[in-house]
C-alpha positions as CSV (number, residue, x, y, z in Angstrom):
1,X,91.2,232.5,109.0
2,X,94.3,231.1,110.5
3,X,93.1,227.5,109.8
4,X,92.4,228.4,106.3
5,X,95.8,229.9,105.8
6,X,97.4,226.8,107.4
7,X,95.6,224.5,105.0
8,X,96.6,226.6,102.0
9,X,100.3,226.4,103.1
10,X,100.1,222.8,104.1
11,X,98.6,221.4,100.8
12,X,101.7,222.0,98.7
13,X,103.8,220.4,101.3
14,X,101.6,217.3,101.4
15,X,101.7,217.2,97.6
16,X,105.5,217.3,97.7
17,X,105.6,214.5,100.3
18,X,103.3,212.4,98.0
19,X,105.6,213.1,95.0
20,X,108.9,212.4,96.7
21,X,108.4,209.9,99.5
22,X,108.8,206.2,98.5
23,X,106.3,204.8,100.8
24,X,102.7,203.6,101.1
25,X,101.1,207.0,100.2
26,X,100.1,207.1,96.6
27,X,102.3,209.5,94.7
28,X,100.7,212.5,93.0
29,X,102.5,214.5,90.3
30,X,101.6,217.8,88.8
31,X,101.7,217.9,85.0
32,X,101.0,220.5,82.3
33,X,97.4,219.4,82.1
34,X,96.7,218.6,85.8
35,X,97.4,216.4,88.7
36,X,97.7,212.5,88.4
37,X,97.8,209.9,91.1
38,X,99.9,206.8,90.5
39,X,101.0,204.1,92.9
40,X,104.1,202.7,94.5
41,X,105.0,199.2,93.3
42,X,107.6,196.6,94.4
43,X,110.0,194.9,91.9
44,X,111.2,191.3,92.4
45,X,114.6,190.9,93.7
46,X,115.1,194.4,95.0
47,X,113.7,196.6,97.8
48,X,113.8,199.6,95.7
49,X,110.3,200.8,94.9
50,X,109.0,202.3,91.7
51,X,106.3,204.9,91.1
52,X,104.0,204.0,88.2
53,X,101.5,206.3,86.5
54,X,99.2,204.5,84.1
55,X,96.9,205.7,81.3
56,X,98.2,209.3,81.0
57,X,96.5,211.0,78.0
58,X,99.0,212.7,75.6
59,X,96.4,213.6,72.9
60,X,92.7,214.1,72.5
61,X,90.7,211.0,71.9
62,X,91.0,210.5,68.1
63,X,87.3,210.0,67.5
64,X,84.6,211.6,65.4
65,X,86.2,214.3,63.1
66,X,89.6,213.4,64.6
67,X,89.4,209.8,63.2
68,X,91.9,209.6,60.3
69,X,93.3,213.0,61.3
70,X,96.4,214.2,62.9
71,X,96.4,214.0,66.8
72,X,95.5,217.0,68.8
73,X,97.0,218.0,72.2
74,X,95.2,216.6,75.3
75,X,93.1,219.1,77.3
76,X,93.5,220.0,81.0
77,X,91.5,218.1,83.5
78,X,89.9,219.1,86.8
79,X,91.0,217.6,90.1
80,X,93.2,214.5,90.5
81,X,93.3,212.0,87.7
82,X,93.5,208.3,88.6
83,X,96.6,206.8,87.1
84,X,96.4,203.3,88.6
85,X,94.6,201.4,85.7
86,X,96.0,200.2,82.4
87,X,94.7,202.2,79.4
88,X,92.4,200.7,76.8
89,X,94.1,199.1,73.8
90,X,93.7,200.7,70.3
91,X,91.4,199.0,67.9
92,X,92.9,195.6,66.8
93,X,92.2,191.9,66.8
94,X,92.0,191.0,70.5
95,X,92.3,187.3,69.9
96,X,95.7,187.8,68.2
97,X,96.9,189.6,71.3
98,X,96.1,186.6,73.5
99,X,97.7,184.1,71.1
100,X,100.9,186.1,70.9
101,X,101.1,186.4,74.8
102,X,100.9,182.6,75.1
103,X,103.6,182.0,72.5
104,X,106.1,184.0,74.5
105,X,105.2,182.5,77.9
106,X,103.5,185.7,79.3
107,X,100.6,185.7,81.7
108,X,98.6,188.7,80.6
109,X,95.0,189.9,80.6
110,X,94.5,192.3,77.6
111,X,92.7,195.6,78.4
112,X,89.5,196.6,76.7
113,X,89.4,197.8,73.1
114,X,88.7,201.5,72.5
115,X,89.3,204.1,69.8
116,X,90.1,206.4,72.7
117,X,93.5,205.0,73.2
118,X,96.1,207.7,73.1
119,X,97.7,207.1,76.4
120,X,101.1,206.3,77.9
121,X,102.5,204.8,81.1
122,X,105.4,206.2,83.1
123,X,107.7,204.2,85.5
124,X,110.2,206.1,87.7
125,X,112.3,205.3,90.7
126,X,110.3,206.1,93.8
127,X,112.8,208.6,95.2
128,X,113.2,210.5,91.9
129,X,112.6,214.2,91.9
130,X,112.7,217.0,89.3
131,X,116.4,217.7,90.2
132,X,117.6,214.2,89.3
133,X,117.3,214.5,85.5
134,X,117.3,210.8,84.9
135,X,117.7,209.3,81.5
136,X,114.4,208.5,79.7
137,X,113.6,205.5,77.4
138,X,110.4,205.9,75.4
139,X,109.2,202.4,74.3
140,X,107.2,201.8,71.1
141,X,105.5,198.5,71.1
142,X,105.6,196.0,68.2
143,X,102.8,194.1,66.5
144,X,103.0,194.8,62.8
145,X,101.5,198.3,63.2
146,X,98.3,196.4,63.7
147,X,98.3,195.1,67.3
148,X,99.9,195.6,70.7
149,X,99.5,197.8,73.7
150,X,101.4,199.6,76.5
151,X,99.8,197.1,79.0
152,X,102.0,194.3,77.4
153,X,105.0,195.7,79.1
154,X,106.1,196.6,82.7
155,X,108.8,199.2,82.9
156,X,109.3,198.9,86.7
157,X,112.3,196.6,86.7
158,X,114.3,199.0,84.5
159,X,113.4,202.0,86.7
160,X,114.3,200.1,89.9
161,X,117.5,198.3,88.9
162,X,118.9,200.9,86.3
163,X,117.6,204.2,87.7
164,X,116.0,205.4,84.5
165,X,112.5,206.6,83.6
166,X,110.6,204.3,81.4
167,X,107.7,205.6,79.2
168,X,105.6,203.1,77.2
169,X,103.3,204.7,74.6
170,X,100.4,203.7,72.5
171,X,99.5,204.7,69.0
172,X,96.7,204.1,66.5
173,X,97.0,200.8,64.7
174,X,95.9,199.2,61.4
175,X,93.2,201.1,59.5
176,X,92.8,203.9,61.9
177,X,96.6,204.3,62.4
178,X,97.9,204.0,58.9
179,X,95.2,204.2,56.1
180,X,96.1,206.7,53.4
181,X,94.3,207.7,50.3
182,X,97.4,209.4,49.0
183,X,95.7,212.8,48.9
184,X,94.5,215.6,51.2
185,X,91.5,213.6,52.5
186,X,93.7,211.0,54.3
187,X,97.4,211.7,54.1
188,X,98.1,208.8,56.5
189,X,101.0,208.2,58.9
190,X,98.5,208.8,61.8
191,X,100.2,206.3,64.1
192,X,103.5,207.8,63.5
193,X,102.1,211.3,64.3
194,X,100.8,209.8,67.5
195,X,104.3,208.7,68.3
196,X,105.6,212.3,67.7
197,X,102.8,213.6,69.9
198,X,103.9,211.3,72.7
199,X,107.5,212.4,72.3
200,X,106.4,216.1,72.4
201,X,104.5,215.2,75.7
202,X,107.7,213.8,77.1
203,X,109.6,217.0,76.3
204,X,106.9,219.1,78.2
205,X,106.2,216.7,81.2
206,X,109.0,214.3,81.9
207,X,110.9,216.5,84.3
208,X,107.9,216.2,86.7
209,X,108.8,212.4,86.9
210,X,112.6,213.1,87.5
211,X,113.4,212.6,83.8
212,X,115.7,214.7,81.6
213,X,114.0,215.9,78.4
214,X,117.5,216.2,76.8
215,X,118.4,212.6,77.4
216,X,115.7,210.7,75.7
217,X,116.0,207.4,73.8
218,X,113.3,206.3,71.5
219,X,113.3,202.4,71.3
220,X,111.1,199.7,69.9
221,X,111.0,196.1,68.7
222,X,109.6,194.7,65.4
223,X,107.1,197.4,64.3
224,X,108.3,199.4,67.2
225,X,111.9,199.1,65.8
226,X,110.6,200.1,62.4
227,X,108.8,203.1,64.0
228,X,112.0,204.2,65.9
229,X,114.0,203.8,62.7
230,X,111.5,205.9,60.7
231,X,111.5,208.6,63.3
232,X,115.2,209.1,62.8
233,X,114.3,209.9,59.1
234,X,111.6,212.5,59.9
235,X,112.5,216.2,60.1
236,X,109.5,216.6,62.5
237,X,111.2,214.4,65.0
238,X,114.3,216.7,65.3
239,X,115.1,217.5,69.0
240,X,112.6,215.0,70.4
241,X,115.2,212.4,71.3
242,X,119.0,212.0,71.5
243,X,119.4,208.3,70.8
244,X,117.5,205.4,69.1
245,X,117.2,201.7,69.4
246,X,115.8,199.4,66.7
247,X,115.2,195.8,67.7
248,X,114.4,193.4,64.9
249,X,112.9,196.1,62.6
250,X,114.1,199.0,60.5
251,X,112.5,201.6,58.2
252,X,113.7,200.0,54.9
253,X,111.4,197.0,55.3
254,X,109.3,197.4,52.2
255,X,106.3,195.6,53.5
256,X,105.6,198.6,55.8
257,X,106.0,201.3,53.2
258,X,103.1,201.9,50.8
259,X,104.2,203.0,47.4
260,X,100.7,203.1,46.1
261,X,98.5,203.9,49.2
262,X,95.3,204.3,47.2
263,X,95.4,200.6,46.2
264,X,95.4,199.7,49.9
265,X,92.7,202.2,50.7
266,X,90.5,200.5,48.1
267,X,91.0,197.2,49.6
268,X,90.1,198.6,53.0
269,X,87.0,200.2,51.4
270,X,85.9,196.9,50.1
271,X,86.4,195.2,53.5
272,X,84.4,197.9,55.3
273,X,81.6,198.3,52.7
274,X,82.9,201.9,52.1
275,X,83.4,201.6,48.3
276,X,82.8,205.1,47.1
277,X,83.4,207.1,44.0
278,X,85.8,209.6,45.6
279,X,88.4,209.5,48.3
280,X,86.5,212.2,50.2
281,X,83.4,210.0,50.4
282,X,85.5,207.0,51.3
283,X,87.0,208.7,54.3
284,X,83.6,210.1,55.4
285,X,82.2,206.6,55.3
286,X,85.1,205.2,57.3
287,X,84.6,207.9,60.0
288,X,81.1,206.6,60.3
289,X,82.1,202.9,60.9
290,X,81.4,201.4,64.4
291,X,84.2,199.9,66.5
292,X,82.8,196.3,65.8
293,X,82.8,196.9,62.1
294,X,86.4,198.1,62.2
295,X,87.5,195.2,64.4
296,X,85.9,192.7,61.8
297,X,87.6,194.5,58.9
298,X,90.9,194.2,60.8
299,X,90.5,190.5,61.2
300,X,90.0,190.1,57.5
301,X,92.9,192.2,56.3
302,X,95.6,190.4,54.4
303,X,97.7,193.5,53.7
304,X,100.0,195.6,55.8
305,X,99.4,199.3,56.2
306,X,102.4,201.5,57.1
307,X,104.4,204.5,56.2
308,X,103.7,206.8,53.2
309,X,105.8,209.5,51.7
310,X,103.6,212.5,52.5
311,X,106.2,215.3,52.0
312,X,105.9,216.4,55.6
313,X,106.5,213.6,58.1
314,X,108.5,211.6,55.4
315,X,109.9,213.6,52.5
316,X,111.2,210.4,50.6
317,X,111.5,206.7,50.9
318,X,113.6,205.4,53.8
319,X,116.2,203.9,51.4
320,X,116.6,207.2,49.6
321,X,116.9,209.2,52.8
322,X,119.5,206.8,54.2
323,X,121.5,206.8,51.0
324,X,121.6,210.7,51.2
325,X,122.5,210.6,54.9
326,X,119.4,212.6,55.7
327,X,119.1,211.1,59.1
328,X,118.9,212.6,62.6
329,X,122.6,212.5,63.9
330,X,121.9,210.4,67.0
331,X,123.7,207.3,68.3
332,X,121.8,204.1,67.3
333,X,121.7,200.6,68.7
334,X,120.2,197.8,66.7
335,X,120.1,194.1,66.3
336,X,118.3,190.8,65.8
337,X,117.7,187.4,67.3
338,X,119.2,184.4,65.6
339,X,115.9,182.8,64.6
340,X,113.7,185.7,63.7
341,X,111.1,183.6,61.8
342,X,111.5,180.7,64.2
343,X,108.1,180.3,65.8
344,X,105.9,183.3,66.6
345,X,105.7,184.7,63.1
346,X,105.3,181.5,61.1
347,X,102.5,180.6,63.4
348,X,100.6,183.4,61.7
349,X,102.0,183.3,58.1
350,X,103.1,179.7,57.3
351,X,100.8,177.0,56.1
352,X,99.3,174.5,58.7
353,X,101.8,171.8,59.7
354,X,104.8,173.7,58.5
355,X,106.7,172.8,61.7
356,X,106.7,169.1,60.7
357,X,108.5,169.7,57.4
358,X,108.0,171.5,54.1
359,X,108.6,171.2,50.4
360,X,110.1,173.7,47.9
361,X,106.7,174.7,46.4
362,X,105.2,175.7,49.8
363,X,108.3,177.7,50.7
364,X,108.1,179.5,47.3
365,X,104.5,180.3,47.8
366,X,105.1,182.0,51.2
367,X,108.2,183.7,49.9
368,X,106.3,185.2,47.0
369,X,103.7,186.6,49.5
370,X,106.5,188.4,51.5
371,X,108.6,189.3,48.4
372,X,106.2,189.7,45.5
373,X,108.7,191.8,43.5
374,X,110.9,188.7,43.3
375,X,108.2,186.2,42.3
376,X,109.3,186.0,38.6
377,X,112.9,185.2,39.2
378,X,114.8,186.3,42.3
379,X,112.8,184.1,44.7
380,X,113.7,180.9,42.9
381,X,117.3,181.9,43.1
382,X,117.0,182.7,46.8
383,X,115.4,179.3,47.5
384,X,118.2,177.5,45.5
385,X,120.9,179.2,47.5
386,X,119.3,178.5,50.9
387,X,118.2,175.0,50.2
388,X,121.3,173.7,48.3
389,X,122.2,171.4,51.2
390,X,118.6,170.6,52.3
391,X,117.8,166.9,51.9
392,X,114.7,166.3,54.1
393,X,111.5,168.1,54.7
394,X,112.9,169.2,58.0
395,X,115.9,170.6,56.3
396,X,113.6,172.6,53.9
397,X,111.6,173.9,56.9
398,X,114.9,175.2,58.6
399,X,115.9,176.8,55.4
400,X,112.5,178.3,55.1
401,X,112.6,179.9,58.5
402,X,116.1,181.3,57.7
403,X,115.1,182.7,54.3
404,X,112.1,184.7,55.7
405,X,114.0,185.8,58.8
406,X,116.8,187.1,56.7
407,X,114.5,188.8,54.3
408,X,112.3,190.5,56.9
409,X,114.8,191.4,59.7
410,X,118.4,190.3,59.5
411,X,119.5,191.6,56.1
412,X,117.6,195.0,56.4
413,X,119.1,195.6,59.9
414,X,122.7,195.0,58.7
415,X,122.1,197.3,55.7
416,X,120.6,200.1,57.9
417,X,123.6,199.7,60.4
418,X,125.9,200.5,57.5
419,X,123.8,203.5,56.4
420,X,123.9,205.0,59.9
421,X,127.6,204.3,60.2
422,X,128.1,206.1,56.9
423,X,126.2,209.1,58.4
424,X,128.9,209.5,61.0
425,X,127.0,208.4,64.1
426,X,128.0,205.8,66.7
427,X,126.3,202.4,65.8
428,X,126.1,199.3,68.1
429,X,125.0,196.0,66.6
430,X,124.0,192.8,68.4
431,X,122.7,189.3,67.7
432,X,120.7,187.8,70.6
433,X,121.3,184.0,70.7
434,X,120.3,183.0,74.2
435,X,117.9,180.0,74.4
436,X,116.0,180.1,77.6
437,X,114.3,177.3,79.4
438,X,111.3,179.6,79.8
439,X,110.2,179.0,76.3
440,X,110.9,175.3,75.9
441,X,107.6,174.0,77.1
442,X,105.6,175.8,74.2
443,X,107.9,175.5,71.3
444,X,109.5,172.8,69.2
445,X,113.1,172.0,69.9
446,X,114.4,173.3,66.5
447,X,113.5,176.9,67.5
448,X,116.4,179.0,68.6
449,X,116.1,182.6,69.9
450,X,112.9,183.6,68.3
451,X,111.5,187.0,67.2
452,X,111.0,189.2,70.4
453,X,112.8,186.9,72.8
454,X,115.3,189.7,73.5
455,X,112.5,192.1,74.7
456,X,111.6,190.2,77.9
457,X,115.3,190.2,78.9
458,X,116.1,193.8,78.2
459,X,112.9,194.9,80.0
460,X,113.9,192.8,83.0
461,X,111.0,190.4,82.5
462,X,112.7,188.0,85.0
463,X,111.6,190.5,87.7
464,X,108.1,191.2,86.6
465,X,105.6,190.6,89.4
466,X,102.8,193.1,88.6
467,X,100.0,192.8,86.0
468,X,102.2,190.6,83.7
469,X,104.5,187.7,84.6
470,X,106.6,185.2,82.8
471,X,104.9,181.8,83.2
472,X,108.0,179.6,82.6
473,X,110.6,178.6,85.1
474,X,113.1,181.5,85.5
475,X,116.6,180.3,86.2
476,X,119.7,182.1,87.6
477,X,121.1,182.1,84.1
478,X,117.9,183.9,82.9
479,X,118.3,186.5,85.7
480,X,121.9,187.0,84.8
481,X,121.0,187.7,81.1
482,X,118.3,190.1,82.2
483,X,120.7,192.1,84.4
484,X,123.3,192.2,81.6
485,X,120.9,193.4,78.9
486,X,119.1,195.8,81.2
487,X,122.6,197.3,82.0
488,X,123.6,197.6,78.3
489,X,120.3,199.1,77.2
490,X,120.3,201.6,80.2
491,X,123.9,202.5,79.7
492,X,123.1,203.4,76.1
493,X,120.1,205.4,77.2
494,X,122.3,207.2,79.7
495,X,125.3,207.9,77.6
496,X,124.8,206.9,73.9
497,X,127.1,203.8,74.5
498,X,126.0,200.5,75.9
499,X,129.4,200.2,77.7
500,X,129.9,200.4,81.5
501,X,131.8,198.8,84.3
502,X,131.5,195.1,84.9
503,X,130.5,194.1,81.3
504,X,132.2,192.9,78.1
505,X,133.2,196.0,76.1
506,X,130.9,196.5,73.1
507,X,132.7,198.0,70.1
508,X,131.1,200.4,67.5
509,X,130.0,198.9,64.3
510,X,131.6,200.2,61.1
511,X,131.7,199.1,57.4
512,X,135.3,197.8,57.8
513,X,135.4,195.6,60.8
514,X,131.6,195.1,61.1
515,X,132.0,194.2,64.8
516,X,128.9,193.2,66.8
517,X,128.0,191.8,70.2
518,X,126.6,188.2,70.4
519,X,124.3,188.2,73.5
520,X,124.1,184.8,74.9
521,X,125.0,183.0,78.2
522,X,128.3,184.7,77.6
523,X,128.8,188.0,75.7
524,X,131.2,187.7,72.8
525,X,132.4,190.3,70.3
526,X,132.2,188.9,66.7
527,X,132.5,190.2,63.1
528,X,130.5,190.3,59.9
529,X,127.1,188.9,61.0
530,X,125.9,186.4,58.5
531,X,128.6,187.4,56.0
532,X,127.9,184.6,53.5
533,X,124.2,185.5,53.4
534,X,125.0,189.2,53.0
535,X,127.5,188.4,50.2
536,X,124.9,186.4,48.4
537,X,122.3,189.1,48.7
538,X,124.5,192.0,47.7
539,X,126.8,190.4,45.2
540,X,125.9,187.0,43.9
541,X,122.1,187.5,43.6
542,X,122.4,190.8,41.6
543,X,124.9,189.1,39.3
544,X,122.6,186.1,38.7
545,X,119.7,188.4,37.9
546,X,121.8,190.3,35.5
547,X,122.8,187.1,33.7
548,X,119.2,185.9,33.6
549,X,118.0,189.2,32.2
550,X,120.8,189.1,29.5
551,X,119.9,185.5,28.6
552,X,116.2,186.5,28.3
553,X,117.1,189.5,26.1
554,X,119.2,187.3,23.8
555,X,116.3,184.9,23.1
556,X,114.9,185.0,19.5
557,X,112.0,187.5,19.3
558,X,113.3,189.8,22.1
């Protein structure tokens, strides 16, 4: 009897040791749904250990009747769950994942594909306890809302060097994440609802990892930035985070907002062989598709699926909500790289051989694809403006990369920064300009800081030594940029301001001064990012279109 009692009293103590001791014993943490066992990992350049817990379920598997439906809370499990393996990736084109990893000099083996993919990874300092209440960053991966995974990131360096808790989440992608029929049979926004479910899980569980549920920053890049931006516009997200970071992506990017979701649903129906007379039958058919059938349809898709105004998650378009200042009143940090369409993105969207030089006709064809609303007149005027000094095919290529980068990322980010400033919240803007030696071996020399180049540095990729690594030669300068950006991002996560001791002071952005931080080998405060391009887009182009419309109206017969 005494032995039994001794064991009963000893077990909680042993569990506490496993939770709190940074050593060789695998850490075990008690969550709302059960126990999960993680592992202690080392981070390059520091002796500080990190506890990582991989593949934690935050929702039920979205399969069967839960396919194309809102996520449901995960169920409790018996015993101790193994949290030492990366979760499966959501349904997507796996070949594209490998291609992207190579383009950013990353050594990475993709996880298996599965529809059962609503998992997240947590990284926390090894000595963290419930009492610490550390700031939390929840990272939403990019990938056009069609690809990406939690396993493409390692949050250990930020946890070790900056003493924060990192959470990297997954969400349904492509057809399964964002298909909408525009009615009650498939309202859509499933992937965004997954993100909300993950944020609710953080509120209920993050204290067990030493995190503070009242100091949560939602952050993301590209489609992850779009997601974080959209979440600041959803009434359902209120109270789930206290700050937000949008990197190279914001909610106003029209490509990822479906004004006529049924049109897109019919295209998907055609690709999947689910052409049906009613939306109810279409959804039933899609729920019966196999994983392979969905992957094949994903590979054939030439459209982007994204947010829909459903009256619940989104009550209006992003532009209208921002104009009316109907945003969550949280500090925001946002920015771009100085060559957003430099290499990674045109590899997938530009015609073969584009990097060797282009002509005007080819540029217009690609621009019309990205900006179909401007195909009749605006796009010609845009090309005229950006190419007025272009003399060679190489000059035209460079103008092309600037046009699409400005249209997709730069101008929308600047516009949204102004909207958030108008709403009366602190805004911090940046332009990432650092050109690392890491990427030079697999990119042409004309490419500057490309789309997503900032991510590896703010994540501390220089110090990755786990399941992913940077393959290029990492210099002392690279490590310095890593440490600087990790500090800025973590300071913002901690206080709502990127500023802290030992770094250049980063001013708030406002409509008047429009100050922003240039993040390069040196950090420099500048004003009015791309002011000439902004002036053209907001003043000159509308005037030209008005004059054109007036001239057409004055023609005989009109």
